[in-house]
Backbone of each chain as nested JSON, in Angstrom:
{
  "chains": [
    {"id": "A", "residues": [
      {"number": 1, "name": "UNK", "atoms": {"N": [-18.285, 14.781, -5.31], "CA": [-17.957, 13.748, -5.717], "C": [-17.755, 12.68, -4.507]}},
      {"number": 2, "name": "UNK", "atoms": {"N": [-17.873, 13.084, -3.436], "CA": [-17.895, 12.202, -2.025], "C": [-19.051, 11.343, -1.941]}},
      {"number": 3, "name": "UNK", "atoms": {"N": [-20.256, 12.2, -2.486], "CA": [-21.766, 11.906, -2.138], "C": [-21.501, 10.262, -2.776]}},
      {"number": 4, "name": "UNK", "atoms": {"N": [-20.968, 10.286, -4.088], "CA": [-20.888, 8.928, -4.619], "C": [-20.185, 7.798, -3.894]}},
      {"number": 5, "name": "UNK", "atoms": {"N": [-18.867, 8.268, -3.342], "CA": [-18.26, 7.33, -2.606], "C": [-18.849, 6.883, -0.936]}},
      {"number": 6, "name": "UNK", "atoms": {"N": [-19.76, 7.706, -0.869], "CA": [-20.849, 7.203, 0.341], "C": [-21.905, 6.461, 0.028]}},
      {"number": 7, "name": "UNK", "atoms": {"N": [-22.484, 6.938, -1.17], "CA": [-23.325, 5.574, -1.629], "C": [-22.987, 4.523, -2.073]}},
      {"number": 8, "name": "UNK", "atoms": {"N": [-21.972, 4.354, -2.557], "CA": [-20.889, 3.344, -3.174], "C": [-20.554, 2.494, -1.95]}},
      {"number": 9, "name": "UNK", "atoms": {"N": [-20.345, 2.936, -0.746], "CA": [-20.068, 2.33, 0.54], "C": [-21.075, 1.739, 1.05]}},
      {"number": 10, "name": "UNK", "atoms": {"N": [-21.985, 2.455, 1.234], "CA": [-23.638, 1.844, 1.486], "C": [-24.3, 0.74, 0.961]}},
      {"number": 11, "name": "UNK", "atoms": {"N": [-23.947, 1.018, -0.307], "CA": [-24.475, -0.444, -1.357], "C": [-23.803, -1.503, -1.214]}},
      {"number": 12, "name": "UNK", "atoms": {"N": [-22.401, -1.166, -0.92], "CA": [-21.331, -2.431, -0.763], "C": [-21.676, -3.013, 0.391]}},
      {"number": 13, "name": "UNK", "atoms": {"N": [-22.056, -2.21, 1.647], "CA": [-22.39, -3.078, 2.985], "C": [-23.525, -3.816, 2.83]}},
      {"number": 14, "name": "UNK", "atoms": {"N": [-24.834, -3.242, 2.293], "CA": [-25.782, -3.915, 2.155], "C": [-25.618, -5.078, 0.993]}},
      {"number": 15, "name": "UNK", "atoms": {"N": [-24.652, -4.981, -0.118], "CA": [-24.595, -6.333, -0.775], "C": [-23.78, -7.283, 0.077]}},
      {"number": 16, "name": "UNK", "atoms": {"N": [-22.891, -6.906, 1.046], "CA": [-22.629, -8.068, 1.842], "C": [-23.852, -8.65, 2.881]}},
      {"number": 17, "name": "UNK", "atoms": {"N": [-24.23, -7.876, 3.154], "CA": [-25.073, -8.253, 4.271], "C": [-26.554, -9.023, 3.437]}},
      {"number": 18, "name": "UNK", "atoms": {"N": [-26.826, -8.727, 2.479], "CA": [-27.838, -9.877, 1.617], "C": [-27.234, -11.022, 0.79]}},
      {"number": 19, "name": "UNK", "atoms": {"N": [-26.199, -10.886, 0.741], "CA": [-25.216, -12.318, 0.289], "C": [-25.187, -13.105, 1.432]}},
      {"number": 20, "name": "UNK", "atoms": {"N": [-24.691, -12.711, 2.818], "CA": [-24.817, -13.588, 3.949], "C": [-26.15, -13.857, 4.172]}},
      {"number": 21, "name": "UNK", "atoms": {"N": [-27.043, -12.881, 4.034], "CA": [-28.347, -13.495, 4.148], "C": [-28.723, -14.763, 3.45]}},
      {"number": 22, "name": "UNK", "atoms": {"N": [-28.364, -14.673, 1.937], "CA": [-28.761, -15.723, 1.073], "C": [-27.832, -16.7, 1.608]}},
      {"number": 23, "name": "UNK", "atoms": {"N": [-26.975, -17.101, 2.121], "CA": [-25.812, -18.018, 2.692], "C": [-26.547, -18.77, 3.626]}},
      {"number": 24, "name": "UNK", "atoms": {"N": [-26.992, -18.075, 4.553], "CA": [-27.297, -18.615, 6.254], "C": [-28.39, -19.286, 6.212]}},
      {"number": 25, "name": "UNK", "atoms": {"N": [-29.483, -18.693, 5.029], "CA": [-30.945, -18.646, 5.262], "C": [-31.161, -20.253, 4.861]}},
      {"number": 26, "name": "UNK", "atoms": {"N": [-32.141, -20.982, 5.458], "CA": [-32.29, -22.449, 5.566], "C": [-33.365, -22.35, 4.439]}},
      {"number": 27, "name": "UNK", "atoms": {"N": [-34.511, -21.506, 4.011], "CA": [-35.496, -21.457, 3.212], "C": [-35.073, -21.003, 2.06]}},
      {"number": 28, "name": "UNK", "atoms": {"N": [-35.144, -21.881, 1.146], "CA": [-34.657, -21.546, -0.179], "C": [-35.371, -20.476, -0.927]}},
      {"number": 29, "name": "UNK", "atoms": {"N": [-36.606, -20.329, -0.879], "CA": [-37.116, -19.028, -1.688], "C": [-36.691, -17.929, -1.155]}},
      {"number": 30, "name": "UNK", "atoms": {"N": [-36.573, -17.809, 0.442], "CA": [-35.856, -16.609, 0.802], "C": [-34.43, -16.484, -0.051]}},
      {"number": 31, "name": "UNK", "atoms": {"N": [-33.54, -17.406, 0.186], "CA": [-32.266, -17.161, -0.753], "C": [-32.484, -16.665, -2.312]}},
      {"number": 32, "name": "UNK", "atoms": {"N": [-33.545, -17.217, -2.744], "CA": [-33.803, -16.806, -4.113], "C": [-34.043, -15.26, -4.03]}},
      {"number": 33, "name": "UNK", "atoms": {"N": [-34.575, -14.935, -3.284], "CA": [-35.324, -13.404, -3.317], "C": [-34.228, -12.65, -3.24]}},
      {"number": 34, "name": "UNK", "atoms": {"N": [-33.266, -13.244, -2.125], "CA": [-31.838, -12.367, -1.828], "C": [-30.954, -12.437, -2.797]}},
      {"number": 35, "name": "UNK", "atoms": {"N": [-31.249, -13.265, -3.994], "CA": [-30.121, -13.271, -5.074], "C": [-30.891, -11.861, -5.73]}},
      {"number": 36, "name": "UNK", "atoms": {"N": [-32.05, -12.002, -5.848], "CA": [-32.495, -10.729, -6.827], "C": [-32.054, -9.357, -6.418]}},
      {"number": 37, "name": "UNK", "atoms": {"N": [-32.086, -9.285, -5.009], "CA": [-31.657, -8.117, -4.411], "C": [-30.376, -7.853, -4.56]}},
      {"number": 38, "name": "UNK", "atoms": {"N": [-29.302, -9.112, -4.195], "CA": [-27.995, -8.76, -4.594], "C": [-27.7, -8.185, -6.343]}},
      {"number": 39, "name": "UNK", "atoms": {"N": [-28.37, -9.022, -7.199], "CA": [-28.579, -8.387, -8.587], "C": [-28.736, -6.801, -8.531]}},
      {"number": 40, "name": "UNK", "atoms": {"N": [-29.836, -6.502, -8.052], "CA": [-30.253, -5.3, -7.808], "C": [-29.222, -4.381, -7.397]}},
      {"number": 41, "name": "UNK", "atoms": {"N": [-28.711, -4.523, -6.572], "CA": [-27.34, -3.599, -5.889], "C": [-26.216, -3.812, -6.948]}},
      {"number": 42, "name": "UNK", "atoms": {"N": [-25.871, -4.751, -7.151], "CA": [-24.969, -4.797, -8.355], "C": [-25.178, -3.948, -9.44]}},
      {"number": 43, "name": "UNK", "atoms": {"N": [-26.217, -4.07, -9.761], "CA": [-26.499, -3.094, -11.13], "C": [-26.553, -1.889, -11.078]}},
      {"number": 44, "name": "UNK", "atoms": {"N": [-26.852, -1.074, -9.56], "CA": [-26.769, 0.099, -9.471], "C": [-25.341, 0.483, -9.039]}},
      {"number": 45, "name": "UNK", "atoms": {"N": [-24.492, -0.563, -8.472], "CA": [-22.815, -0.419, -8.349], "C": [-22.389, 0.023, -9.821]}},
      {"number": 46, "name": "UNK", "atoms": {"N": [-22.668, -0.907, -10.736], "CA": [-22.172, -0.62, -12.058], "C": [-22.291, 0.548, -12.805]}},
      {"number": 47, "name": "UNK", "atoms": {"N": [-23.713, 0.892, -12.185], "CA": [-23.952, 2.37, -12.955], "C": [-23.466, 3.324, -12.184]}},
      {"number": 48, "name": "UNK", "atoms": {"N": [-23.107, 3.558, -10.983], "CA": [-22.189, 4.6, -10.252], "C": [-20.841, 4.316, -10.987]}},
      {"number": 49, "name": "UNK", "atoms": {"N": [-20.417, 3.178, -11.355], "CA": [-18.708, 2.997, -11.799], "C": [-18.895, 3.417, -13.378]}},
      {"number": 50, "name": "UNK", "atoms": {"N": [-20.103, 3.884, -13.892], "CA": [-19.909, 4.525, -15.642], "C": [-19.815, 3.382, -16.484]}},
      {"number": 51, "name": "UNK", "atoms": {"N": [-20.677, 2.064, -16.073], "CA": [-20.282, 1.253, -16.866], "C": [-22.097, 0.736, -17.481]}},
      {"number": 52, "name": "UNK", "atoms": {"N": [-22.684, 1.332, -18.01], "CA": [-24.03, 1.198, -18.224], "C": [-24.467, -0.028, -18.94]}},
      {"number": 53, "name": "UNK", "atoms": {"N": [-23.522, -0.518, -19.933], "CA": [-23.854, -1.952, -20.619], "C": [-23.951, -3.108, -19.353]}},
      {"number": 54, "name": "UNK", "atoms": {"N": [-22.871, -3.086, -18.633], "CA": [-22.74, -3.997, -17.706], "C": [-23.851, -4.152, -16.685]}},
      {"number": 55, "name": "UNK", "atoms": {"N": [-24.095, -2.945, -16.537], "CA": [-25.735, -2.989, -15.676], "C": [-27.138, -3.29, -15.962]}},
      {"number": 56, "name": "UNK", "atoms": {"N": [-27.083, -3.081, -17.602], "CA": [-28.161, -3.402, -18.288], "C": [-28.032, -5.103, -18.415]}},
      {"number": 57, "name": "UNK", "atoms": {"N": [-27.048, -5.881, -18.714], "CA": [-26.98, -6.906, -18.854], "C": [-27.113, -7.74, -17.645]}},
      {"number": 58, "name": "UNK", "atoms": {"N": [-26.56, -7.364, -16.648], "CA": [-26.721, -7.8, -15.009], "C": [-28.154, -7.535, -14.57]}},
      {"number": 59, "name": "UNK", "atoms": {"N": [-29.062, -6.524, -15.015], "CA": [-30.465, -5.896, -14.788], "C": [-31.446, -6.892, -15.523]}},
      {"number": 60, "name": "UNK", "atoms": {"N": [-31.177, -7.361, -16.874], "CA": [-31.87, -8.316, -17.541], "C": [-31.549, -9.827, -17.299]}},
      {"number": 61, "name": "UNK", "atoms": {"N": [-30.522, -10.043, -16.771], "CA": [-30.337, -11.839, -16.487], "C": [-30.767, -11.832, -15.149]}},
      {"number": 62, "name": "UNK", "atoms": {"N": [-30.358, -10.72, -13.888], "CA": [-30.658, -10.943, -12.601], "C": [-32.045, -11.126, -12.41]}},
      {"number": 63, "name": "UNK", "atoms": {"N": [-32.512, -10.07, -12.578], "CA": [-34.024, -9.881, -12.155], "C": [-35.18, -11.023, -12.831]}},
      {"number": 64, "name": "UNK", "atoms": {"N": [-34.81, -11.348, -14.125], "CA": [-35.686, -11.918, -14.428], "C": [-35.736, -13.857, -15.081]}},
      {"number": 65, "name": "UNK", "atoms": {"N": [-34.42, -13.64, -15.362], "CA": [-33.806, -15.377, -15.642], "C": [-33.454, -16.069, -14.598]}},
      {"number": 66, "name": "UNK", "atoms": {"N": [-32.512, -15.43, -13.677], "CA": [-32.095, -16.388, -12.684], "C": [-33.464, -16.877, -11.788]}},
      {"number": 67, "name": "UNK", "atoms": {"N": [-34.15, -15.564, -11.5], "CA": [-35.646, -15.737, -10.525], "C": [-36.065, -16.848, -10.969]}},
      {"number": 68, "name": "UNK", "atoms": {"N": [-36.596, -16.969, -12.502], "CA": [-37.323, -17.695, -12.997], "C": [-36.877, -19.238, -12.813]}},
      {"number": 69, "name": "UNK", "atoms": {"N": [-35.686, -19.41, -13.202], "CA": [-35.042, -20.607, -13.294], "C": [-34.728, -21.092, -12.16]}},
      {"number": 70, "name": "UNK", "atoms": {"N": [-34.526, -20.509, -10.552], "CA": [-34.482, -21.172, -9.6], "C": [-36.103, -21.405, -8.839]}},
      {"number": 71, "name": "UNK", "atoms": {"N": [-36.637, -20.408, -9.425], "CA": [-38.14, -20.542, -8.253], "C": [-38.934, -22.237, -9.201]}},
      {"number": 72, "name": "UNK", "atoms": {"N": [-38.485, -22.321, -10.299], "CA": [-38.933, -23.537, -11.258], "C": [-38.241, -24.848, -10.269]}},
      {"number": 73, "name": "UNK", "atoms": {"N": [-36.643, -24.918, -10.12], "CA": [-35.97, -25.421, -9.477], "C": [-36.567, -26.104, -8.039]}},
      {"number": 74, "name": "UNK", "atoms": {"N": [-36.669, -24.874, -7.537], "CA": [-37.631, -25.328, -6.005], "C": [-38.71, -25.82, -6.215]}},
      {"number": 75, "name": "UNK", "atoms": {"N": [-39.72, -25.481, -7.281], "CA": [-40.883, -26.184, -7.331], "C": [-40.799, -27.642, -7.639]}},
      {"number": 76, "name": "UNK", "atoms": {"N": [-39.638, -27.995, -8.449], "CA": [-39.868, -29.615, -8.48], "C": [-38.885, -30.405, -7.434]}},
      {"number": 77, "name": "UNK", "atoms": {"N": [-38.36, -29.487, -6.451], "CA": [-37.421, -30.196, -5.466], "C": [-38.196, -29.595, -4.136]}},
      {"number": 78, "name": "UNK", "atoms": {"N": [-37.165, -29.468, -3.077], "CA": [-37.929, -29.022, -2.003], "C": [-37.709, -27.808, -1.651]}},
      {"number": 79, "name": "UNK", "atoms": {"N": [-38.44, -27.178, -0.633], "CA": [-38.199, -25.54, -0.424], "C": [-37.308, -25.42, 0.54]}},
      {"number": 80, "name": "UNK", "atoms": {"N": [-37.449, -26.369, 1.744], "CA": [-36.474, -26.298, 2.628], "C": [-35.363, -27.098, 2.717]}},
      {"number": 81, "name": "UNK", "atoms": {"N": [-34.141, -26.761, 3.158], "CA": [-32.781, -26.929, 3.06], "C": [-32.522, -28.324, 3.951]}},
      {"number": 82, "name": "UNK", "atoms": {"N": [-33.028, -28.599, 5.028], "CA": [-32.891, -29.878, 5.929], "C": [-33.998, -30.884, 5.422]}},
      {"number": 83, "name": "UNK", "atoms": {"N": [-35.163, -30.839, 4.606], "CA": [-35.923, -31.792, 4.468], "C": [-35.577, -32.948, 3.622]}},
      {"number": 84, "name": "UNK", "atoms": {"N": [-34.565, -32.423, 2.734], "CA": [-34.221, -33.53, 1.823], "C": [-33.42, -34.848, 2.705]}},
      {"number": 85, "name": "UNK", "atoms": {"N": [-32.995, -34.421, 3.679], "CA": [-31.696, -35.11, 4.599], "C": [-32.824, -35.915, 5.534]}},
      {"number": 86, "name": "UNK", "atoms": {"N": [-33.952, -35.372, 5.991], "CA": [-34.573, -35.807, 6.888], "C": [-35.239, -37.087, 6.297]}},
      {"number": 87, "name": "UNK", "atoms": {"N": [-35.934, -36.63, 4.615], "CA": [-36.471, -37.814, 4.075], "C": [-35.706, -39.152, 3.769]}},
      {"number": 88, "name": "UNK", "atoms": {"N": [-33.937, -38.727, 3.543], "CA": [-32.923, -39.964, 3.203], "C": [-32.807, -40.581, 4.252]}},
      {"number": 89, "name": "UNK", "atoms": {"N": [-33.223, -40.203, 5.915], "CA": [-32.622, -41.299, 6.609], "C": [-33.657, -42.511, 6.871]}}
    ]},
    {"id": "B", "residues": [
      {"number": 1, "name": "UNK", "atoms": {"N": [-21.25, 18.317, -14.73], "CA": [-22.082, 17.451, -13.149], "C": [-21.86, 18.095, -12.109]}},
      {"number": 2, "name": "UNK", "atoms": {"N": [-22.411, 19.228, -12.134], "CA": [-21.903, 20.034, -11.026], "C": [-23.021, 19.607, -9.772]}},
      {"number": 3, "name": "UNK", "atoms": {"N": [-22.844, 19.11, -8.614], "CA": [-23.719, 18.853, -7.682], "C": [-24.015, 19.998, -6.881]}},
      {"number": 4, "name": "UNK", "atoms": {"N": [-25.418, 20.469, -6.797], "CA": [-25.634, 21.555, -5.719], "C": [-26.417, 21.019, -4.651]}},
      {"number": 5, "name": "UNK", "atoms": {"N": [-27.017, 21.499, -3.907], "CA": [-27.965, 20.931, -2.592], "C": [-29.039, 19.936, -2.884]}},
      {"number": 6, "name": "UNK", "atoms": {"N": [-29.325, 20.445, -4.045], "CA": [-30.904, 19.82, -4.353], "C": [-30.709, 18.337, -4.543]}},
      {"number": 7, "name": "UNK", "atoms": {"N": [-29.4, 18.349, -5.474], "CA": [-29.228, 16.715, -6.091], "C": [-28.698, 16.063, -4.974]}},
      {"number": 8, "name": "UNK", "atoms": {"N": [-28.063, 16.237, -3.791], "CA": [-27.135, 15.831, -2.739], "C": [-28.59, 15.524, -1.609]}},
      {"number": 9, "name": "UNK", "atoms": {"N": [-29.332, 15.818, -1.817], "CA": [-30.484, 16.189, -0.821], "C": [-31.567, 14.799, -1.176]}},
      {"number": 10, "name": "UNK", "atoms": {"N": [-31.724, 15.218, -2.571], "CA": [-32.331, 13.848, -3.217], "C": [-31.494, 12.38, -3.245]}},
      {"number": 11, "name": "UNK", "atoms": {"N": [-30.423, 12.293, -3.55], "CA": [-29.554, 11.497, -3.356], "C": [-29.551, 10.9, -1.95]}},
      {"number": 12, "name": "UNK", "atoms": {"N": [-29.572, 11.426, -0.832], "CA": [-29.452, 11.18, 0.853], "C": [-30.973, 10.54, 0.558]}},
      {"number": 13, "name": "UNK", "atoms": {"N": [-31.865, 11.107, 0.197], "CA": [-33.271, 10.33, 0.636], "C": [-33.324, 9.063, -0.159]}},
      {"number": 14, "name": "UNK", "atoms": {"N": [-32.761, 8.738, -1.24], "CA": [-33.281, 8.141, -1.899], "C": [-32.279, 6.634, -1.099]}},
      {"number": 15, "name": "UNK", "atoms": {"N": [-31.193, 6.898, -0.842], "CA": [-30.345, 6.259, 0.348], "C": [-31.134, 5.659, 1.329]}},
      {"number": 16, "name": "UNK", "atoms": {"N": [-31.546, 6.683, 2.18], "CA": [-32.423, 6.139, 3.477], "C": [-33.569, 5.393, 2.577]}},
      {"number": 17, "name": "UNK", "atoms": {"N": [-34.249, 5.666, 1.797], "CA": [-35.416, 4.634, 1.41], "C": [-34.818, 3.22, 1.07]}},
      {"number": 18, "name": "UNK", "atoms": {"N": [-33.574, 3.237, 0.312], "CA": [-32.81, 2.198, 0.115], "C": [-32.541, 1.304, 1.305]}},
      {"number": 19, "name": "UNK", "atoms": {"N": [-31.921, 1.863, 2.153], "CA": [-31.945, 1.08, 3.701], "C": [-33.153, 0.536, 4.245]}},
      {"number": 20, "name": "UNK", "atoms": {"N": [-34.234, 1.595, 3.988], "CA": [-35.413, 1.448, 4.902], "C": [-36.147, 0.013, 4.2]}},
      {"number": 21, "name": "UNK", "atoms": {"N": [-36.001, 0.025, 2.762], "CA": [-36.181, -1.52, 2.153], "C": [-35.825, -2.818, 2.39]}},
      {"number": 22, "name": "UNK", "atoms": {"N": [-34.197, -2.34, 2.884], "CA": [-33.485, -3.451, 3.071], "C": [-33.429, -3.942, 4.408]}},
      {"number": 23, "name": "UNK", "atoms": {"N": [-34.248, -3.152, 5.423], "CA": [-34.162, -3.786, 6.4], "C": [-35.508, -4.434, 6.601]}},
      {"number": 24, "name": "UNK", "atoms": {"N": [-36.453, -3.9, 5.967], "CA": [-37.995, -5.127, 5.612], "C": [-37.471, -6.045, 5.211]}},
      {"number": 25, "name": "UNK", "atoms": {"N": [-36.482, -5.87, 4.389], "CA": [-36.188, -7.063, 3.854], "C": [-35.449, -8.376, 4.731]}},
      {"number": 26, "name": "UNK", "atoms": {"N": [-34.627, -7.714, 5.542], "CA": [-33.677, -8.609, 6.179], "C": [-34.904, -9.361, 7.394]}},
      {"number": 27, "name": "UNK", "atoms": {"N": [-35.528, -8.165, 7.847], "CA": [-36.444, -8.391, 9.205], "C": [-37.576, -9.316, 8.788]}},
      {"number": 28, "name": "UNK", "atoms": {"N": [-37.96, -9.084, 7.597], "CA": [-39.526, -9.358, 7.262], "C": [-39.767, -10.651, 7.581]}},
      {"number": 29, "name": "UNK", "atoms": {"N": [-41.071, -11.309, 8.545], "CA": [-41.099, -12.611, 9.095], "C": [-41.215, -13.533, 7.886]}},
      {"number": 30, "name": "UNK", "atoms": {"N": [-42.515, -13.451, 6.997], "CA": [-43.11, -13.954, 6.108], "C": [-42.313, -13.762, 4.521]}},
      {"number": 31, "name": "UNK", "atoms": {"N": [-42.696, -14.831, 3.568], "CA": [-42.159, -14.781, 2.289], "C": [-42.688, -13.425, 1.695]}},
      {"number": 32, "name": "UNK", "atoms": {"N": [-43.988, -13.257, 1.844], "CA": [-44.814, -12.043, 1.305], "C": [-43.905, -10.817, 1.632]}},
      {"number": 33, "name": "UNK", "atoms": {"N": [-43.547, -10.533, 2.51], "CA": [-42.967, -9.019, 3.348], "C": [-41.691, -9.197, 2.177]}},
      {"number": 34, "name": "UNK", "atoms": {"N": [-41.034, -10.097, 2.347], "CA": [-39.577, -9.966, 1.737], "C": [-39.787, -9.754, -0.041]}},
      {"number": 35, "name": "UNK", "atoms": {"N": [-40.982, -10.391, -0.604], "CA": [-41.074, -10.346, -2.154], "C": [-41.557, -8.606, -2.436]}},
      {"number": 36, "name": "UNK", "atoms": {"N": [-42.734, -7.919, -1.149], "CA": [-42.965, -6.839, -1.64], "C": [-41.476, -5.894, -1.19]}},
      {"number": 37, "name": "UNK", "atoms": {"N": [-40.807, -6.039, -0.391], "CA": [-39.534, -5.439, -0.069], "C": [-38.757, -5.336, -1.376]}},
      {"number": 38, "name": "UNK", "atoms": {"N": [-38.615, -6.594, -1.895], "CA": [-37.576, -6.503, -3.096], "C": [-38.415, -5.771, -4.537]}},
      {"number": 39, "name": "UNK", "atoms": {"N": [-39.806, -5.663, -4.375], "CA": [-40.527, -4.524, -5.513], "C": [-40.246, -3.104, -5.091]}},
      {"number": 40, "name": "UNK", "atoms": {"N": [-40.187, -2.85, -3.911], "CA": [-39.771, -1.591, -3.384], "C": [-38.563, -1.23, -3.88]}},
      {"number": 41, "name": "UNK", "atoms": {"N": [-37.538, -1.963, -3.377], "CA": [-36.496, -1.583, -3.594], "C": [-36.079, -1.289, -5.238]}},
      {"number": 42, "name": "UNK", "atoms": {"N": [-36.818, -2.281, -6.11], "CA": [-36.64, -2.188, -7.26], "C": [-36.896, -1.047, -7.901]}},
      {"number": 43, "name": "UNK", "atoms": {"N": [-38.169, -0.343, -7.245], "CA": [-38.621, 0.782, -7.627], "C": [-37.761, 2.158, -7.621]}},
      {"number": 44, "name": "UNK", "atoms": {"N": [-37.238, 1.706, -6.145], "CA": [-36.522, 2.967, -5.819], "C": [-35.161, 2.939, -6.333]}},
      {"number": 45, "name": "UNK", "atoms": {"N": [-34.865, 1.77, -6.627], "CA": [-33.512, 1.747, -7.744], "C": [-33.814, 2.149, -9.19]}},
      {"number": 46, "name": "UNK", "atoms": {"N": [-34.873, 2.023, -9.455], "CA": [-35.064, 2.614, -10.834], "C": [-35.395, 4.004, -10.836]}},
      {"number": 47, "name": "UNK", "atoms": {"N": [-35.75, 4.655, -10.087], "CA": [-35.869, 6.174, -9.694], "C": [-34.477, 6.737, -9.71]}},
      {"number": 48, "name": "UNK", "atoms": {"N": [-33.62, 6.054, -8.8], "CA": [-32.157, 6.576, -8.489], "C": [-31.412, 6.4, -9.788]}},
      {"number": 49, "name": "UNK", "atoms": {"N": [-31.848, 5.195, -10.507], "CA": [-30.87, 5.321, -11.794], "C": [-31.233, 6.147, -12.95]}},
      {"number": 50, "name": "UNK", "atoms": {"N": [-32.653, 6.733, -12.672], "CA": [-32.885, 7.771, -13.689], "C": [-32.416, 8.927, -13.176]}},
      {"number": 51, "name": "UNK", "atoms": {"N": [-32.256, 9.264, -12.046], "CA": [-31.643, 10.753, -11.38], "C": [-30.206, 10.691, -11.558]}},
      {"number": 52, "name": "UNK", "atoms": {"N": [-29.403, 9.509, -11.564], "CA": [-28.303, 9.549, -11.621], "C": [-27.804, 9.765, -13.244]}},
      {"number": 53, "name": "UNK", "atoms": {"N": [-28.603, 9.172, -14.035], "CA": [-28.456, 9.405, -15.35], "C": [-28.753, 10.825, -15.796]}},
      {"number": 54, "name": "UNK", "atoms": {"N": [-29.596, 11.8, -15.141], "CA": [-29.961, 13.11, -15.238], "C": [-28.783, 13.782, -14.843]}},
      {"number": 55, "name": "UNK", "atoms": {"N": [-28.361, 13.413, -13.825], "CA": [-27.144, 13.956, -13.057], "C": [-25.835, 13.978, -14.169]}},
      {"number": 56, "name": "UNK", "atoms": {"N": [-25.58, 12.795, -14.436], "CA": [-24.417, 12.314, -15.319], "C": [-24.418, 12.975, -16.823]}},
      {"number": 57, "name": "UNK", "atoms": {"N": [-25.71, 13.368, -17.292], "CA": [-25.963, 14.243, -18.242], "C": [-25.591, 13.424, -19.762]}},
      {"number": 58, "name": "UNK", "atoms": {"N": [-25.982, 12.179, -19.409], "CA": [-25.848, 11.15, -20.566], "C": [-27.466, 10.402, -20.536]}},
      {"number": 59, "name": "UNK", "atoms": {"N": [-28.159, 10.423, -21.717], "CA": [-29.25, 10.322, -21.751], "C": [-29.289, 8.759, -22.044]}},
      {"number": 60, "name": "UNK", "atoms": {"N": [-28.378, 8.105, -22.272], "CA": [-28.238, 6.568, -23.196], "C": [-28.302, 5.778, -21.5]}},
      {"number": 61, "name": "UNK", "atoms": {"N": [-28.15, 6.539, -20.391], "CA": [-28.1, 5.678, -18.924], "C": [-29.539, 5.373, -18.895]}},
      {"number": 62, "name": "UNK", "atoms": {"N": [-30.669, 6.328, -19.433], "CA": [-32.061, 5.803, -19.198], "C": [-32.581, 4.573, -19.563]}},
      {"number": 63, "name": "UNK", "atoms": {"N": [-31.538, 3.734, -20.054], "CA": [-31.65, 2.384, -20.892], "C": [-32.108, 1.246, -19.74]}},
      {"number": 64, "name": "UNK", "atoms": {"N": [-30.848, 1.605, -18.734], "CA": [-30.837, 0.432, -17.678], "C": [-31.986, 0.717, -16.568]}},
      {"number": 65, "name": "UNK", "atoms": {"N": [-32.372, 1.758, -16.581], "CA": [-33.813, 1.954, -15.963], "C": [-35.026, 1.914, -16.466]}},
      {"number": 66, "name": "UNK", "atoms": {"N": [-35.062, 1.707, -17.928], "CA": [-36.397, 0.862, -18.828], "C": [-36.444, -0.381, -18.85]}},
      {"number": 67, "name": "UNK", "atoms": {"N": [-34.802, -1.06, -18.694], "CA": [-35.1, -2.373, -18.784], "C": [-35.481, -2.95, -17.217]}},
      {"number": 68, "name": "UNK", "atoms": {"N": [-35.31, -2.058, -16.445], "CA": [-35.845, -2.444, -14.875], "C": [-37.316, -2.3, -14.727]}},
      {"number": 69, "name": "UNK", "atoms": {"N": [-37.918, -1.162, -15.36], "CA": [-39.064, -0.804, -15.552], "C": [-39.913, -1.795, -16.458]}},
      {"number": 70, "name": "UNK", "atoms": {"N": [-39.258, -2.379, -17.215], "CA": [-40.044, -3.619, -17.956], "C": [-39.938, -4.766, -17.563]}},
      {"number": 71, "name": "UNK", "atoms": {"N": [-38.796, -5.377, -16.926], "CA": [-38.354, -6.185, -16.41], "C": [-38.624, -6.77, -15.141]}},
      {"number": 72, "name": "UNK", "atoms": {"N": [-38.68, -5.694, -14.3], "CA": [-38.871, -5.486, -12.521], "C": [-39.825, -6.421, -11.95]}},
      {"number": 73, "name": "UNK", "atoms": {"N": [-40.829, -6.466, -12.422], "CA": [-42.042, -6.972, -12.176], "C": [-42.302, -8.764, -12.256]}},
      {"number": 74, "name": "UNK", "atoms": {"N": [-41.169, -8.949, -13.229], "CA": [-41.419, -10.432, -13.63], "C": [-41.349, -11.579, -12.599]}},
      {"number": 75, "name": "UNK", "atoms": {"N": [-40.192, -11.261, -11.948], "CA": [-39.412, -11.954, -10.738], "C": [-40.674, -12.075, -9.679]}},
      {"number": 76, "name": "UNK", "atoms": {"N": [-41.297, -10.798, -9.306], "CA": [-42.185, -10.663, -8.47], "C": [-43.538, -11.617, -8.733]}},
      {"number": 77, "name": "UNK", "atoms": {"N": [-43.894, -11.456, -9.963], "CA": [-45.145, -12.21, -10.456], "C": [-44.678, -13.783, -10.416]}},
      {"number": 78, "name": "UNK", "atoms": {"N": [-43.727, -14.322, -10.589], "CA": [-43.22, -15.77, -10.418], "C": [-43.105, -15.916, -9.304]}},
      {"number": 79, "name": "UNK", "atoms": {"N": [-42.722, -15.417, -8.291], "CA": [-42.66, -15.764, -6.912], "C": [-43.962, -15.793, -6.135]}},
      {"number": 80, "name": "UNK", "atoms": {"N": [-44.923, -14.699, -6.53], "CA": [-46.318, -14.645, -5.891], "C": [-47.072, -15.762, -6.818]}},
      {"number": 81, "name": "UNK", "atoms": {"N": [-46.81, -16.281, -8.21], "CA": [-47.472, -17.655, -8.275], "C": [-46.977, -18.856, -7.725]}},
      {"number": 82, "name": "UNK", "atoms": {"N": [-45.669, -19.046, -7.192], "CA": [-45.233, -19.99, -6.394], "C": [-45.954, -20.001, -5.149]}},
      {"number": 83, "name": "UNK", "atoms": {"N": [-46.326, -18.882, -4.502], "CA": [-46.755, -18.731, -3.002], "C": [-47.97, -19.231, -3.497]}},
      {"number": 84, "name": "UNK", "atoms": {"N": [-48.447, -19.072, -4.391], "CA": [-50.111, -19.164, -4.486], "C": [-50.318, -20.481, -4.778]}},
      {"number": 85, "name": "UNK", "atoms": {"N": [-49.061, -21.191, -5.381], "CA": [-49.4, -22.894, -5.173], "C": [-49.452, -23.187, -6.897]}},
      {"number": 86, "name": "UNK", "atoms": {"N": [-49.832, -22.22, -7.852], "CA": [-50.43, -22.457, -9.102], "C": [-49.418, -22.201, -10.169]}},
      {"number": 87, "name": "UNK", "atoms": {"N": [-48.016, -22.448, -9.713], "CA": [-47.065, -22.391, -10.551], "C": [-46.797, -23.771, -11.538]}}
    ]}
  ]
}
């Protein structure tokens, strides 16, 4: 049973790392890809916690719908975070 | 769900593969590296979900891996079309 605790701890550390990456990153496309990785890791964590229906919903929403909506939003606005402020000055 | 050494070895190897994929995702200089890393991590997660469903001895858990197998490539295709400039 200790192996699940170890795997869960590794996944938690990777989850925090990718969340920090998504926040710090200035290129918004990288942040969207990081959101997909966060959803993936969360799904595996829910699976280890014996909740497969929550993992199913998280997988279906996170990897398909969120990515599509955010990429279409980036297509219609700007890709870099600072570009909007430069144009407004 | 008795764990023998074979199961523990497979779980450790899958964890190492996951960590290596995450290193490429965090280090990768271009967007293509990160998208390919996301796809690789998705496939490794699918394999580990199937294996953990086998260990837990409940075959209803395979549905999560099925959803990942069906829907996992859609995000990669959308980002690839955006990078191509054709979206």
